[in-house]
C-alpha positions as CSV (number, residue, x, y, z in Angstrom):
1,M,123.5,127.9,100.7
2,P,122.8,125.7,103.6
3,R,122.4,127.2,107.0
4,P,125.2,126.3,109.5
5,S,124.5,123.5,112.0
6,K,123.1,124.7,115.3
7,T,123.4,123.4,118.7
8,T,120.6,123.3,121.2
9,A,121.9,126.3,122.9
10,D,122.1,128.1,119.5
11,M,118.6,127.2,118.8
12,E,117.3,128.5,122.2
13,E,118.8,131.9,121.3
14,T,117.7,132.1,117.7
15,A,114.4,130.2,117.3
16,P,111.6,131.7,119.4
17,L,109.0,129.2,118.2
18,V,111.2,126.3,119.3
19,R,112.6,128.1,122.4
20,D,109.1,128.7,123.6
21,L,108.2,125.1,123.8
22,K,108.3,124.4,127.5
23,L,109.9,120.9,127.0
24,F,112.5,121.9,124.5
25,G,115.3,121.2,127.0
26,L,114.1,117.5,126.9
27,F,116.2,116.9,123.9
28,D,119.3,117.3,126.0
29,T,118.1,115.2,129.0
30,V,116.1,112.4,127.7
31,P,118.1,109.1,127.7
32,I,116.7,108.2,124.2
33,R,118.0,111.3,122.5
34,Q,118.1,110.0,118.9
35,A,114.9,108.2,118.9
36,Y,113.0,110.9,120.7
37,R,114.2,113.5,118.2
38,L,113.3,111.2,115.3
39,A,109.8,110.8,116.7
40,F,109.5,114.6,117.4
41,L,110.5,115.6,113.9
42,T,108.2,113.0,112.5
43,N,105.3,114.4,114.5
44,F,105.9,118.0,113.4
45,Y,106.4,116.8,109.8
46,R,103.2,114.9,109.4
47,A,100.7,116.1,112.0
48,P,99.8,119.4,110.4
49,L,99.4,117.7,107.0
50,L,97.3,114.9,108.5
51,R,95.0,117.5,110.2
52,R,94.8,119.4,106.8
53,I,93.8,116.4,104.8
54,E,91.3,115.3,107.3
55,Q,89.7,118.7,107.3
56,E,89.8,119.2,103.6
57,H,89.3,115.7,102.3
58,G,87.9,113.8,105.3
59,L,90.8,111.3,105.2
60,T,92.1,110.0,108.5
61,R,95.7,108.9,109.2
62,P,94.9,105.1,108.8
63,E,93.2,105.9,105.5
64,W,96.2,107.9,104.2
65,T,98.5,105.1,105.4
66,I,96.6,102.6,103.3
67,L,96.6,104.9,100.3
68,I,100.4,105.2,100.5
69,C,100.8,101.4,100.8
70,L,98.5,100.6,98.0
71,S,100.0,103.3,95.7
72,H,103.3,101.3,96.2
73,Q,101.8,97.9,95.7
74,D,98.2,97.3,94.8
75,G,96.4,94.2,96.0
76,L,97.7,94.0,99.6
77,N,95.7,92.5,102.4
78,P,95.1,94.5,105.6
79,R,97.5,92.3,107.6
80,D,100.3,93.3,105.1
81,I,99.7,96.9,105.9
82,C,99.6,96.3,109.7
83,D,102.8,94.3,109.5
84,F,104.6,97.1,107.7
85,T,103.2,100.1,109.5
86,E,102.8,98.8,113.0
87,Q,99.3,100.2,112.9
88,P,96.7,98.3,115.0
89,R,94.5,96.0,113.0
90,N,91.3,97.7,114.0
91,N,92.6,101.1,112.7
92,V,93.6,99.5,109.3
93,S,90.2,97.6,109.1
94,R,88.3,100.7,109.9
95,G,90.4,102.8,107.5
96,A,89.9,100.2,104.7
97,A,86.1,100.2,105.3
98,L,86.0,104.0,105.1
99,L,88.1,104.2,102.0
100,E,85.8,101.5,100.4
101,A,82.7,103.5,101.4
102,K,84.2,106.6,99.8
103,G,85.1,104.7,96.6
104,L,88.8,105.1,96.9
105,I,89.6,101.4,97.3
106,T,87.8,98.1,96.4
107,R,88.0,94.8,98.3
108,G,88.2,91.6,96.6
109,P,88.9,87.9,97.5
110,D,92.5,86.7,97.7
111,P,92.9,83.9,95.2
112,E,95.4,82.2,97.5
113,D,93.3,82.3,100.6
114,A,89.5,82.9,100.4
115,R,89.4,84.0,104.0
116,R,91.4,87.1,103.2
117,A,90.5,90.2,101.2
118,L,92.8,92.1,99.0
119,L,92.6,95.9,98.8
120,H,92.9,97.8,95.5
121,L,93.1,101.5,94.7
122,T,90.4,102.8,92.4
123,E,91.2,105.5,89.8
124,T,89.6,108.1,92.2
125,G,91.9,106.8,95.1
126,R,95.0,106.9,92.9
127,A,93.9,110.5,91.8
128,L,93.5,111.6,95.4
129,Y,96.9,110.2,96.4
130,A,98.5,112.0,93.3
131,R,96.9,115.3,94.6
132,L,97.9,114.9,98.2
133,M,101.4,113.5,97.9
134,P,103.0,116.8,96.7
135,L,101.9,118.4,100.0
136,F,104.0,115.8,101.9
137,Q,106.9,116.3,99.4
138,A,106.9,120.0,99.9
139,R,106.9,119.7,103.6
140,E,109.8,117.2,103.4
141,A,111.7,119.7,101.2
142,E,111.0,122.4,103.7
143,M,112.1,120.3,106.6
144,L,115.4,119.3,104.8
145,A,116.2,122.7,103.5
146,V,118.5,123.4,106.4
147,L,120.8,120.6,105.2
148,S,123.3,120.8,102.4
149,P,122.9,118.3,99.5
150,E,125.8,116.3,101.0
151,E,124.1,116.2,104.4
152,R,120.8,115.1,102.8
153,A,122.5,112.3,101.0
154,Q,124.2,111.3,104.3
155,L,120.9,111.4,106.1
156,D,119.3,109.3,103.4
157,H,122.2,106.8,103.6
158,L,121.9,106.6,107.4
159,L,118.1,106.2,107.4
160,T,118.6,103.4,104.7
161,R,121.0,101.6,107.0
162,L,118.6,101.9,110.0
163,T,115.6,100.6,108.1
164,A,117.6,97.8,106.6
165,E,118.2,96.6,110.1
166,L,114.5,96.7,111.0
167,P,114.2,92.9,111.0
168,V,117.0,92.6,113.6
169,W,115.6,95.0,116.1
170,R,111.9,94.8,115.4
């Protein structure tokens, strides 16, 4: 059964970890309330996982981002990844070089433009992605456990609408 929705005041009374964050009240005062909370949740969702995969697998955030992108569509060029993720070119370039050195991706010429390289996952890269993605899925499930199935569906719908409008406000 889903937990009832909580207001900031309720959370201050019942959640010592959250209440103990000195800036918790910022959620109620920041003029960019929705965007700030989305960014906050994203950071708390991914930062512990990114630290863990860096410690255990030597994989940096840009490297993981590249693996995610290539697992969806192999044969991307680094600019495609930069355009989609808003990661700086130097981060993606460095991440691709590290992944290539680790044998997780290969780099080959783009048949449509010899000046560009296309990135491809190796079997080792695909296997590492398959081992790590369940960690992120479990963390997402834990984060969303507070929501009912209907609320999760509504959240998914709202996020889909927001991402569909990306070209308009990007």
